[in-house]
N, C-alpha and C positions, 0 to 999 in steps of 0.2 A: 378624846384627844388623839390626834395623829402623832405617831412617834418616829416612823421610819418609812422610807420608800426604797424599793429594790427594783430597778428597771429590769425588764425581761427582753432580751434581744435574740434574734435567730442566729443559729450557727449551722454550717453545713457539715463540719467535721470537728468533733469534740477535741481530738488530739491537737489539731492545728490551732483551734481557739485557745485551748489550755496553754500550749507552748507560747503563743503570742503574749497573752496576758501575764503569765507567770514568768517566763524567761526574758521577754522584752521589756515589760513594764513593772515587774516586781510585785505583782499581786500574789496572794496565796489562794490556792484552790481549797475549797471546803469539802472534804470527803468525796473526791471525784469518783472513787471506785464504787460508791454506793448508788450512784444514779447514772446508768449507762446512757441515757438520752438527755441528760440535764447537767449543767455545770454552774457552780456558784463560786465566785471569786470575791476576795475581800482585800482591801488595803486601807489602813488607817480607819476612818469612820464610814467608808462607803462599801457597798456590796452590789455586785451586778450579777444577774442570773442570765443564763443562756439556755435555750431549748433547741433540740435537734430539729432541723428542717433541711433534710438532705437534698430536696429538689429546689431549694431557694435559688433564684436567679439574683445574684448580688447586685446587678445593675438595675433591678426592677423593684427595689424596696427602699423604704425610708426609715430604717431603724436608727434612732438617735438617743443620745444620753448627754445631759449637761451636768458637769461636775464642777462644783465650787471648790476652790483651793486658796491657800494663802501663799503659794509659791508657784504661780503660773509660769514665771520665767524659767524656773528649773525644769518644769514639765515640758515646756516648749523646747528647751535645749536638748533634753533627752530625745524628744521626737525628731529633732534635726539630726542629732548625732547618730541615731539608729536608722535614719533615712526612712522614716515612716511616711505613709501616704498622706501628706498635707495638701488639701485642695488649694487651688489658686487663691481663693478668698479666705483660706483658713489660717494664714500666717498671723503671728502675734500682732495685735493692734488694739488700740483703745476705742471702745464703742461709745456711742452717744449716751448710753444708759450707765455710764461710769463703771464699766467692766473692762478689764484687760483680758482679752480672749484669744484663743486659737483653737484649731480643731484638726483631727486626723481621722482616717478611716482604718478600721480593723480588716482582717482578711475576708470578712463577709460583707464589707462595704457599710458596716454600721458606723455612723459618724459619732465620735466622742468629742464634745466641746468642753474646754476647760476655761473657767473664768474666775478672776479675782476682782473683788470690789476695790476700786481705787478712790472712792469718795472719801473725802477727809472726814474723820470721825470727830 
């Protein structure tokens, strides 16, 4: 039985990544002092891991993570209010697969997509 998944995304600078996710998005870092080249963050029921990749060219990689939520409009408003990097096609919209979605990029150009199921239950 599979029980959890923790995406691993690249980061160029641990402090910048930490500050973005903790101070901008409200995640909690999990023992960041114990792992100099690794960062784990958690919020609610999700966890994302980051590995140090100092020579990463942020414009030449496709790191992505899809996060399901039950409050996508609140997350979208947070992204707008904080002036996060929302791609042109990343603004809040209803997709044909019954998801209300949006996305933004973190400081290393990792794309985080947030989606809420809108199908009638």
